[in-house]
C-alpha positions as CSV (number, residue, x, y, z in Angstrom):
1,M,304.2,-62.2,283.8
2,D,300.7,-61.7,285.3
3,Y,300.4,-58.6,283.1
4,I,300.7,-60.7,279.8
5,R,299.3,-63.9,278.6
6,V,300.4,-65.9,275.5
7,S,297.3,-67.7,274.3
8,D,297.1,-71.1,272.6
9,Y,294.3,-69.8,270.4
10,T,294.6,-71.1,266.8
11,F,293.3,-69.3,263.7
12,S,292.2,-71.5,260.7
13,A,294.3,-71.4,257.6
14,D,291.4,-69.9,255.7
15,K,291.2,-67.0,258.2
16,I,294.9,-66.4,258.0
17,A,294.7,-66.3,254.2
18,R,291.9,-63.7,254.6
19,F,294.1,-61.5,256.8
20,Q,297.0,-61.9,254.3
21,E,294.6,-60.7,251.6
22,L,293.5,-57.7,253.7
23,A,297.1,-56.8,254.2
24,L,297.3,-55.8,250.6
25,K,295.0,-52.8,251.4
26,A,297.3,-51.5,254.2
27,K,299.1,-48.2,253.5
28,P,301.9,-46.3,255.2
29,P,300.3,-44.4,258.1
30,T,300.6,-40.7,259.0
31,I,300.7,-40.4,262.8
32,S,301.3,-37.4,265.1
33,V,304.1,-37.7,267.7
34,C,304.5,-34.7,270.0
35,G,302.5,-32.5,267.5
36,K,304.6,-33.5,264.5
37,E,303.5,-35.7,261.6
38,C,305.5,-38.9,261.2
39,H,305.5,-41.6,258.6
40,P,306.5,-45.0,260.1
41,S,307.9,-47.5,257.6
42,R,305.3,-50.1,258.4
43,R,301.9,-50.2,256.6
44,T,298.6,-50.1,258.5
45,L,294.9,-50.8,258.0
46,N,292.1,-50.0,260.5
47,I,289.1,-52.2,260.3
48,G,285.9,-51.1,262.1
49,N,285.7,-48.4,264.7
50,P,288.6,-45.9,264.5
51,Y,291.3,-46.2,267.1
52,Y,294.4,-44.0,267.5
53,Y,295.1,-43.3,263.8
54,D,293.2,-40.5,262.1
55,T,291.1,-42.5,259.6
56,S,290.8,-39.5,257.3
57,K,294.6,-39.7,256.7
58,N,295.1,-43.4,257.0
59,A,293.8,-46.6,255.4
60,S,290.5,-47.6,257.0
61,I,287.7,-49.9,256.0
62,A,284.3,-50.8,257.5
63,W,283.3,-54.3,258.8
64,D,281.5,-54.9,255.5
65,N,282.7,-58.3,254.1
66,N,285.0,-58.6,257.1
67,E,282.6,-60.1,259.6
68,F,284.8,-63.2,259.6
69,I,287.0,-61.3,262.2
70,K,284.1,-61.2,264.7
71,E,283.6,-65.0,264.5
72,D,286.4,-65.6,266.9
73,F,286.0,-62.4,269.0
74,P,282.3,-61.3,268.8
75,R,282.8,-58.3,271.2
76,V,285.6,-56.9,269.0
77,T,284.7,-53.6,267.3
78,Q,288.1,-52.6,266.0
79,C,291.0,-54.4,264.3
80,L,294.3,-52.7,263.5
81,M,296.5,-54.5,261.1
82,N,300.2,-53.6,260.9
83,V,302.3,-55.0,258.1
84,Y,306.1,-55.3,258.8
85,E,308.0,-56.1,255.6
86,E,311.5,-55.1,256.3
87,S,314.0,-55.5,259.1
88,K,314.0,-51.8,259.8
89,N,310.2,-52.0,260.6
90,N,309.6,-51.7,264.3
91,I,307.5,-50.0,266.9
92,G,309.2,-48.3,269.9
93,W,308.3,-48.4,273.6
94,H,304.7,-47.3,274.1
95,R,301.5,-48.0,276.0
96,D,298.3,-48.5,274.0
97,K,295.9,-45.6,274.1
98,I,293.1,-46.4,276.6
99,S,290.6,-43.6,275.9
100,G,287.8,-45.1,273.9
101,L,288.4,-48.7,274.9
102,E,285.3,-50.3,276.3
103,D,287.5,-52.7,278.3
104,G,291.2,-53.0,278.3
105,T,291.6,-56.3,276.5
106,V,294.1,-56.2,273.7
107,I,294.5,-59.4,271.6
108,S,297.6,-59.3,269.3
109,A,298.1,-62.0,266.7
110,S,301.2,-62.4,264.4
111,F,301.2,-64.2,261.1
112,A,304.0,-64.8,258.6
113,L,303.6,-62.8,255.4
114,N,305.3,-65.5,253.4
115,E,304.7,-69.2,253.8
116,E,308.4,-70.0,253.9
117,D,308.6,-68.1,257.2
118,N,305.9,-70.0,259.0
119,D,308.4,-71.8,261.2
120,K,310.6,-68.8,262.0
121,V,310.6,-66.3,264.8
122,L,309.2,-63.3,263.0
123,S,310.0,-60.8,265.8
124,V,310.1,-60.4,269.5
125,M,307.6,-58.5,271.7
126,E,309.2,-57.0,274.8
127,F,307.6,-55.6,278.0
128,R,309.1,-53.4,280.6
129,K,307.9,-51.5,283.7
130,G,308.4,-47.7,283.5
131,T,310.0,-45.6,280.8
132,K,313.6,-46.8,281.4
133,G,315.2,-50.1,282.1
134,K,315.4,-53.6,280.7
135,A,312.5,-55.7,279.5
136,F,311.1,-58.1,282.1
137,A,309.5,-60.2,279.4
138,S,310.4,-61.1,275.8
139,I,308.0,-63.1,273.8
140,P,309.1,-64.7,270.5
141,L,306.5,-64.0,267.8
142,K,306.0,-66.9,265.4
143,H,303.3,-67.6,262.9
144,G,300.1,-67.8,264.9
145,T,301.4,-66.5,268.2
146,V,298.6,-64.7,270.1
147,V,299.6,-62.3,273.0
148,M,296.9,-60.9,275.2
149,F,297.1,-58.1,277.8
150,D,294.9,-55.5,279.6
151,A,295.9,-52.0,278.3
152,K,294.2,-50.3,281.3
153,K,296.2,-52.4,283.8
154,H,299.3,-51.6,281.8
155,H,298.6,-47.9,282.2
156,E,297.9,-48.3,285.9
157,H,301.2,-50.2,286.4
158,Q,303.3,-48.3,283.9
159,I,303.9,-51.3,281.6
160,Y,305.3,-50.5,278.2
161,H,305.9,-52.7,275.2
162,R,307.7,-52.6,271.8
163,I,308.7,-54.6,268.8
164,P,312.4,-53.7,268.4
165,K,313.0,-55.3,265.0
166,T,311.4,-57.4,262.3
167,L,313.2,-60.7,261.7
168,A,311.0,-62.0,258.9
169,P,308.1,-60.3,257.1
170,R,304.9,-60.5,259.2
171,I,301.4,-59.2,259.7
172,N,300.2,-58.2,263.2
173,V,296.5,-58.0,263.8
174,T,295.4,-56.4,267.0
175,F,291.8,-56.7,268.2
176,R,290.1,-54.3,270.6
177,Q,286.7,-53.4,271.8
178,V,286.5,-49.7,271.0
179,S,283.5,-47.4,271.5
180,E,282.0,-45.9,268.3
181,N,282.8,-42.3,269.2
182,S,286.4,-42.7,270.3
């Protein structure tokens, strides 16, 4: 698992509550897959510099009043929030887009949407090498789990990841250092 690291980083209860409040602003995204517009069942919110999603079609806000995010990760210029509320919410096998990343670091934190789920496994994040085959790593995502990886190394080594199923409602907050003009 030298391609992935599960961190023991801990977010304060106040910060988690602020992420949960921001989740209320998330909207269903419109994304383009193979030239076709798709509408995944999860909700998203882009905070800061745009990354991947077209911010003219999708929920996006500036850093204004959200500087608390940078307290923990001062180099972060983008935060993508995904809200998974139903068991059908998932994200298939993919590699993160690397164009526009100033470095490859991806920090992905999961939080329970509901307090009663704080001790449950909310979902599982799986990693595999190549476009076919079984996962070589499965990481249970609980309230406060932080997974870190280098998206550029994942591209170089053909490492893909997915969230196959939502087990309990959760918020995922992914932090990146994205250039302003990506």
